[in-house]
N, C-alpha and C positions, 0 to 999 in steps of 0.2 A: 497529558504531557505535551508541552509546547516544543517548537522547533529545536532549540539547542539541547534541551533535556532529552528529547527523542533521539537526536543525533548521538548523544553520549551513550544512551542505552543501546542503540544499534551497534555502535563501535564496541561496547563492552561484550555484548552477546556474540558478535562476529569474532572478537578476539578469543573468547572461550571456545567457540566452534573451531577456530583455526588451531588452537592448542590441542584439541581433541583429534583433529584431522592429522596433525603431525605425528601422532602415535601410530599411524599406518603408512605403508609405502605410498608415495605420491600418486602412483598410477593404480592404486587398489580401488575396488568398488566402494569400500567403506569411506576412504578419503574423498572420493568423488561425491558420494551421497551427502557427506557433511558439507562439502562446498556447495552442492545444490541446495541444501537446507538453508545455508547462509544467504544465498541469492534469493530464495523464496521469502525468507524473513524480511530482507530489505524491500522486496517487491510489495509485500503486504503492507509494510509501513508507508511506502510511497503511495500506494493505493488509498490508504486511510487518510493521508494528508490531502490528496486530491478530493476525496469524498468530503472532508471537512470544509475545504475551500468551496466546493460545490454547494454545500448546505448554506454557507454564508452568502454566496452569490444568489442563491434562490431566495433567501430571506430578504436580501437587498432589493430584489426585483419582485418581491411578494408573489413568488411562484410563477411569474410570467417570463419564461425563457423563449427566445426565438428558436426556430427549427435548426438554425445553424449552430446555436449554442448547445442544443440538445444533441445534435450529431457529434459535436466535438466531445461532449461528455461520454457518449456511447463508445467512441474510439478509445476512451480510457477505461472502459469496462464499467461505467456507471449508468444505470438506467434512470434517466431524469424524471420519468413519470411515476416513480414509486418512492414512497417514504422509507425510513429505516425499517418499518414493520411490513413493508411490501404493499401497503395500501396506496391506492391511486391518490395523487395530490390535486388532480383536476376536478 
């Protein structure tokens, strides 16, 4: 799913979660848990976008990233020295 489609899906899911959260008092644990779930859902999608961008960057550099680039990726929770399967790429 590409950018716009992904954004639409995120909005749809968050809208559903919001409608469920409204069934509970705003300060209830249930409402808070649903809001937290929505934030986590968004964070996972953002992480996946960053990971896809990283994969394209790595392909463009044929696996040769500078230490500065690797450090930046690590700050975003991506381990640059491992592939999708956890195998070393070096």
